N, C-alpha and C positions, 0 to 999 in steps of 0.2 A: 489755521492756527487755533481757533476756538475749539474745533473738534478734537485736536490732539491734546489740548489742555484738559478738556472734559474727560477724555479717556485716561489720561495720566492721573487725574483726580480720583476717578472711580477705582483705578488699579491701586492707588495708595490707600483708599478707604477700605478696599477688600483686604489688602495686606494687613492694615491696622486691625480690622475685625478678626482676622485669623490669628494674629498675635495675641489679641485680647482673649480670644477663646482658649488658646493654648495655655496662657498664664492662668486663667481661671481654672482650667482642668487640672493643672499642676497643683494649684493651691487647694482645690477641693480634695485631690488625692492625698495631699499632705495632712489636711484636717481629718480625713477619714482614717488615716493611719493613727493619728493622735487619739481620736475617739475610740478606735479599737483597743489601743493600749490602755486608756483610762477605763474603758468598759471592763476589760479583763482584770484590772486592779480592783475595781469596784466589786466585781463578782467574787474575787478572792476575799476581800474584806467582809462581804456578806456571808460567805461560807464560814469564815473564821468566827464571825459574830454568832452565827447560828450554832456552831459547835460549842461555843462558850455558854450560850443560853441553855443548850441541852445539858451541859455539865451542871449548871446551876439548878435546873429543874430536878435533875436526878439527885443532887445533893440535898435539895430541899425536901424531896419526897422521902429520902432516907433519914431526914431529921438532922442532917449535918449543918444546914444553913437555916437559921431562924428567919421568919418573914418579918424582918425589921424595917423600920422607916429609913429612907435615905434622907439624912438631915440636910444635905445640900440642896435637894430639890423638893423635899416634902412628899415624895411619892413612895409608895410601898414597892417592894420587889416585884410583885405581880403586875403593878402598873408600869413599872420600868420595862419589864419583859414585853408587855403588850405594845408599848411605844416603840420599842426596838423592832418588834415583828412588823408593825405597821410601816416603819421606816424602811425595812428591808424590801417590802413589796413595792413601795412607791419610789424609792431612791433611784433605781435604775431608770424608770420612766421619766422622773423629774430631770435627771442629769441629761438624758438624751434630748429632751425638749429644750432645756437651757442651752445645750451645745448647738442645737439647730438654730435657735434664736440668735445666739452670738455670731454664728457663721453668717447668717443672713444679714445681720446688722453690719458686719465687716464689709460685705460686698456692696451693700446699699450705701454705706457711709463713706 
């Protein structure tokens, strides 16, 4: 009787592990899809912001936009452009790192 109980317990444990692995795989696949969607949206946003910056630069060079202070932030236009450029280069990396951390926390928590 003891041997049959042990075999049944091992079989149940193996089945449980396989189910857990399958659920984890489905969940990871779901998150990967969401990350891909968000990454595409972020790339579009960065592309649009870059195009807007190029328009501002061109207008400023042509003298159509004065290099005025932005009264809400106290930064000049060139500083704002630099900040946006820095954000463009680091935003994607930061987003992916935060997504990975959140995913890990969900599985560990």
